[in-house]
N, C-alpha and C positions, 0 to 999 in steps of 0.2 A: 512554326508560325508564319503566316503570309507577310510578305513585305508590303507595307502600306504605301500606296501611291497617292500623291497629292494632286488636286485639281490645279490647273494653271490659273493665274489671276483672272484672265478673261472668262474662263469657265465658271469661276466662283462668282464673279459679278453677274454673269448671265443667269446663274441659278438664283442669286438673290433678287434679280430683277423680276423673277416670276411672282414674287410675293411682296416686294417692297418697292414703292414708287419713289423716284428721285433719290436724293442723298448719295450722289455719285462719288463724292470725295470719301465719305465714310466707307462705302463699299470697296473702293480701290485700296484704301489703307488696310482694311481687314483682309482683303484678298492677297495683298503683297505679304502681309505678316504670316498668313497661313502658308503661302508658298515658301517663304523663307525657312519655315520649320523643316520642310522637305529638303531644301537646298543645303541646309546645315548638315543634315544627316548624310549627304553625299560627300562632304569634305572629309579629307583624311585627318586623323589625329596626328600631332597634338593641336593643330590649328582649330580643329572642330570645337575643342573645349573652350577656346578663347572667344568664340562667336556668341555674343549674348543677344537675347531677343530684344527687339525694340518695342517696348510697351506703348500702348495707345490709350489716350483719354479722349472720349467723345463728349462734346459739349453741345447742348441744344435743349429747347423747351420740351415739355412732356408731350407725348403723343406724336412725335415726328419719326419714330422708327428705331430708336436706340435699342430698346429691349427686343424688338422683333428681329433686328440684325443678329443679336446674340442667340435667339431661339433658332433661327435658320442656320446660323454658323454651327451650332451644336449638332445639327443633322448632317451638315456637309463635312465637318471635320472628322476624319477617321482617327480621332484622338480622344483621350479622356477630356471631357469638357464639363466644367462646373460653373453655374450661374449662381451668384450669391449677393445678397444685399449688404453693403458695407455697414448700414445702420444697425444690423443685428449684433455686431461685435461690441465688446466693452473692453476698457483698459484692464490689464492684469491687476487683480485686487478688488475689482467690482464683480458683483454677481452677474453672470451672463456667459456668453461664448467668447473664447479667445480666438485670435486670428489664425492660430495654428490649426484650428479645427477644420478650416477649409482645405488644408492639405490632406488631412485624414479623410475628409469626405471625397476628395479627388481620387485618392488611392482606392477607396471602396468602389467608386464608379469604374475605375480601370479594371479592378478585379472582376466585376460583373461583366464588363465588355469582353475581356479575354475569355472568361468562363463560357459565355454564350458562343464565342467563336469556336472554342474547343468542343462544346456540345454539338455544334453543327458538323464538326469534323468527324466525330464518333457516332453520329446519328444512325448511319447505316448499320454499323456493328451492333449498336444498342437495339435497333429494331429487330435484327436477326435473333439476338439473345432473347428478346421479349417474345418473339414468335415461337421459339423453342419452348419457353416456359408455358405458353398458352397450350401448345400441343401436348406437353406433359400433363396438363390438367384435363384436356379433352380426351387424351388417350394415354393413360398411365402406363409407363414402360413395364413390360412383364417379361421375366426370364423364361416363362413356360412356353409351351408350344401353343400357338394361336389357333383359334377356330374362327367362326363367323363373328361379325361385329354384334355387340349387344349393348342396349342402353341401361342395363341393370348394374352399372358400375358404382363406385363409392358415392358418386354424386347423383345417383338415380338417373332420371332422364336428362340430367344436366351434363353428363359426361358419357364418353364411350369407354368400353373395355372389351377385352377379347375373351370369348368362351374358351377356356383352357382345359387341358387334360394333364395328367401327372407325368407325361413323358419328358425326358430331358431335352433341353434346347439344342437344336442342330443348326448348321449353317442355313439350311432351307427355312427353318423357323425364323431365324434372324432376317433373312431376305424377305420373307412374307410380312414380318412386322414392319420392316423398313418400307416396303411397298405400301402397306396400309397407312403408315405415318405420312407418306408423301401424298396419298389420296386425301387424307384429312387436311394436310397443308394447303392443297389446291382448293378444297372446299372453303377453308378458312379465308384464303385470299379473295375468293369469289364472294365473300360476305354471307355465306349460307348459315353461319353460326351467330350472326349479329344479334339475334333475339335471345340467345341463350345467356344464362347467368352462371358465373363461376365464383367459387370461393378463393380469393387471391390473398396471399400473405404479403403485406407491404410494410416497409419501414415507416414508423411514425416520424413526424417532424421532431427535430431535437427539442427535448423538453428539459427545462431547468427552472428552478425557482425564480420568480420575478425578483429582481434586485433593483431598487430605486434609490438613488443617492442625490441629495441636494448638495451641490458643491459650488464653490467659486470657480471662475474660469481657470482653465489649465488642468482641471481634474475631471472634466466631464466625460472623458472616455473611460474612466474607472468603472463605470457601470457596465459598459460593453465588455471590458476585460474580465470582470467578475462573472458575467453571464457566460462568457466563453469557458472560463475555468469550471463553472458548475456543469456546463453541458458535457465536458469531458469526464467529469466525475460520474455523471448519470448516463449509463449506456443507452443507446437508442433502442427503443422497444419495437417489437413487431406487432402488427395488428391485422386480423383477418377481416376482409371486407367482401361483400357480395356485389359484384359488378357485372354488367353486360360485357360481352367479349370485346367490342371496340374500346370501351372505357378501360377495361383491364389491360388491353394492349398498350394504350397510351400511358397508363400509370406505371406499368412495368418498364416501358421504354424510357420514361423520365428517370426512374430509379436506376436503370442500367447506365444511362448517360452520366448521372452523378457519380456512379461507381467507376466508370471508365476514365473520367477526367482526372488528370494528374494535378493535384492541388499545388504541389511544390513548383511545378513548371508554370502554372497559372500565376502564382504569386511573384515569381521571378520576372516573368514577362510584364506583369501589371506594374511592378515597381519601376522597371526600365522605361515603360511607356510614359508613366507619370513624370519621370525626370526628364525624358528626352522630348516629349511632344505634348505634355499637359497644357491645357489652356484654362485660365480662370477669368470669368467675366465679373468684375466688381461693379454692381449697379448701385445707384444712389450714393456715389462717393461724395457728392456735395453736402450730404447730411452730416458728414464727419469733419467738414471744413469749419474751423473756428474763426469767427469774425474778430477783427482786431478791437481790443478795448472792451470786450464783453467778459462777464464772469459766469459762474454757475456751471451748467452741464458741459460747457465748452472745454473745461479741464479734462473731462473724460474723453471728449472727441479728439483732442490733441494727443491724448495718450494712445488712442486707437491708431492714429497716424504713426506715432513713434513705434508701435508694435508692428505695424504693416511694413515699415522700412526694411528691416532685415529679411523679411519673407520675400519682398519684391526684389531686393538687391541680390539675395542669394544666401540661404542659410540651410542648416541641416535640421529637419524636423523628425522627431521620434514618433513613429506610429506603431500600433500593435503588430504590424506585419514587417517592420524593419525601418531603417533610417532612409529618409527621402531628402535628396538635395533639390533645392528650389532654384538653382542658378539658371536653368534653361526653361523654366515654366513661363509661358507667355501670359501677361496680365493685360486685360483690356478693361478700362474703367469708363464709366459714363455717369453723367449727372446733368441736371437742368440748370443748376447754379443760378436760381432766382434770387435768393437772399445773399448768398456768398459768391465769391469769385474763385476761379482756379488759383489765383495768386494768394488766396487765404489758406491754402494748404501749406504745410511746412515746406520750406525750400528743398529740403532733402528729398521729400516725396515727389515734389514737382519734377525734380531732376531724373527720377526713375521712370517718368512717362514722357519720353522725348518727343513723341509724335502726338500732336493735338489736331483734332478734326472738329470743325464746327458744323453742326447739322442745321439746315435752314428751316424756317417756319413754313407751314403749308398754307397755300391759298386755294382759291376756288378751282383752278385748273388741276391742281394736284388731287383735290377731293374728288373731282369727276373721274380722274384716272383710277384713284383708289377704289371707287365704287364699281368700276367696270373691268380694269385690266388684270389685276392679280388673279392667280388660279384659285385663291380662296376669297375672292371679292364678296362683300356683303350681299350684293344683289344675287350672286350665284348661290350663296348659302340659303337665302330665304326662298329662292326658286326651288331648290332641292327639298326644303322643308315642306313647302306647299304641295309639291308633287306627291308626297306621301298621303295627302288627303284627296288626291285626284284633281287638284286645281293647277292649271297651267298659268303660272304667274310670269308677267313680263313688265319691264319698266321702259317708258318712253324716254327719249333723249331729254325732253323738257323736264320730266320728273327728276331725272338724275341731276340736271343742272340746278333745278330749284332746291333740291336737298343740299347740294354743295353750297349754294348761295346762302341758305339759311344757317348752315353750320358755320360758315365764315362770319356771318353777322352776329350770331350768338356768341362765338368765341371773342369777337371784338368788344361786345357790350358787357360780357360777364367775365368769366375766367378763361384763359387760353389753355385748352386741353388737347389741341391738335386733332388728329384723326379719331380720337376716342369719342369725339362729339357725334360722329356719324353713327355709332352704335345706338346712341340715345335717339337720334333723329329717326333712324329706321324703325326702331321699336315703336315710337309714337305714330309714325305713318301707318304701320301695318297692325296696329293694336286691334282695331275692330275686325280686320280680316283674320288675324290669328285666333281670335276668340270664336268667330262664327264658322271657320273653315270646315270643321268636322261635320257641320249640319248642312253645308251647301252641297248641291249636286255638282257632278263633275262639269267643269266649265273653264274657259279661258278668261283671265282677268288681267287687264293692263292698268298699271299705275301711271297716271298722267300728272302733269304739272298742276292742273286745277285740283286734283284729288289731294296732292301734297299740301297745297296752300290751304285747302279746306280743313285738313287735319291739324295743321300747325299754326293757323292764322292767329288765334287768340293767344296762344302760348308765346309765339315768337315776338308778338307786338308788346306784350306785357313783360318788361324786363324783370320785375320782381318775381313773376311766376316762372319765367324761363330759368331763373337761377336755381329753382328747386326741381323743375321738371326736365329741362333740357341741359 
């Protein structure tokens, strides 16, 4: 297995800056936490075991980049990464998912990650094996003496065979057959057989009876365990399929990669990575904060917090692949905390998130930057979409500033949803163009400030209407 190298904090922030505007404090905290995972792995035991991750809680209104930071972090982190909503969990005893299920999900992500790495490692070998199998189908090996090539083989004109006589095979015969096989191999690599169809025998996907169990939390993985047991009882069947040569090559290559990957080695490495470098992003943690002096569902919320405590602090969770210690898994939580406050979390859980970062609300200047600077900026997305219709779309500076101004105005007058308001504004501005684009001739269209005002004037001025449309 390759040794994973971590980005430096400055490199991580620079990578996040390509997609997320502002929020420097949150980016710095996440970048440092990510780098500390790598630093800890360089420390010699036994001190390494004593270094616990410093969990982070990000606080800020909706639409300011909390979830986007998590999404981008998942791509940057060469580690098992799971994003999960805290509101989906329920207290043990209630129907729903228990908090331990996120550790089981993290293990599955780690297994898939390591398996893909192993597949890439054996890809060359698998491709060679697949090519040999294709050659066996195109040119069935014959122990007899070969003659000229003929297309009257077992597959008719879909395969080659050799016109043979009854004489015993000799070294010269074998050399001739080997030479012919190499000629066919060269033709195969040149794509001369791409239009031919072959009858290929492939393994079917594991088939087992569907087992569905309605359970309380804590037993939800019983269903997958039973399905695994049944899949071992029922052997994998083989199925003959008629495929063109390139499709047959790809299917055989995938089958060979599955066969060459050492599953025990994958499981061992996946469990190690989960324990040593796993990261869990707990979104919407404010939804399980119980307000003081309230009754009802808050009882269950506080129960979820109590169940989270041992997982975040460090516990041993039983999964179907083995025991997993959570002592060194990094937890990053986030929440808007509109109704509740971070102090409404139980004190023990507050103590498990020592680093608090407040994300700032976005104003007009930030909206202008969001519309133009990121690599996935909305203006760039819509320009690319219109290019498919032959329309060269562009936005004037005035149009971008006007859209940003209206977004801020609507956020102030209705609900504050941050940068998500820009998605709605852009859709309304380009509504007519998106509908008529396929019928327009190829042309260049510039969106101006006047056009934006004309499209949004009535809606932006009518607060009641903007509540429902913008």
